[in-house]
N, C-alpha and C positions, 0 to 999 in steps of 0.2 A: 504494500500500500504506500502511496505517496501522500505526504502531508506537507503543506507550506502555509505559513502565516506571515503577513507583512502589514505594517501600518506606516503611515506617512512620517511619523516622528522617528522611525528607524532610519529611513533614508527618504528625503523629500522629493528627489528627482526634479528639482527646479532647474530650468534652462537646459535640461537634457532628458532624453528618453532612455528607456531601458526595456529590453525584452528578455524574458527568461522562459526556457522550455522546462516544463515540469511534467514528466510522463508524456501523455498525448495532448496536453494543454500548453498553449503559449500565452504567457501573461505579458501585457504591454503596460508600462507605467510612464506617466509624464505629469508632474505636479503643477506645472504652469510656468509662466515666464516672469521673472522679476521685473523686467522692463514694463510689464503690464500691471505691476503692483503686487504680485504674488509673493508672500513671505514665508508660507508654510504649506504643508500638505496634510490634511486631516483624513484622507481616504484610507481604506483598508481592504484587504483581500485574504480570504481563507479558502484553502483547497484540501479536500480529502478525495483520493481517487483509488479505485481498485482495478482489478483486471478488466472489468467491462462496465465500469460506472465512474462518474465524477460528481462531486458535490462542491459547488462554488458559492461563496458568499461574498458579494461586493458591498462595501460599506462607504457611504459618503457622510462622514461626520462633520460637524460644524463647530467652530471656535477652537477646538483642540481635537487631538486623536484619542483622547481618553475614552470616549464612548465606544469607538471602534475597538480599542484594546479590551474593554470590558466585555463586549459581545464576543470577540474572538476567544478570550480566555474562558468564557462560559462554554462555548462549543468544544474547545480543546479539553476542558475538564470533563465534559460529558463523554467525549470519545475515549478518554483514558478510563473512566468509570465503566463504560460498556465493554472495553477490551479486557478488563480485569474479571468480568463475570465468568 
């Protein structure tokens, strides 16, 4: 199983784009341009994928990435709990 979690406070990707291949999924990230006034990135992304399935959660938080981190941590904690059953 593939698992990947990212929020904009880890890496904002301002003024540059990023692509990352995760299993069969390609994630593209661009936090915005500082010339247009962008100073931070509050977005988030969570992926769980198996042999023949994917679960993707895209998050667009506002003011800070804290709410995206909270949602992602809840999903990650639930996944760990289910795995231990």
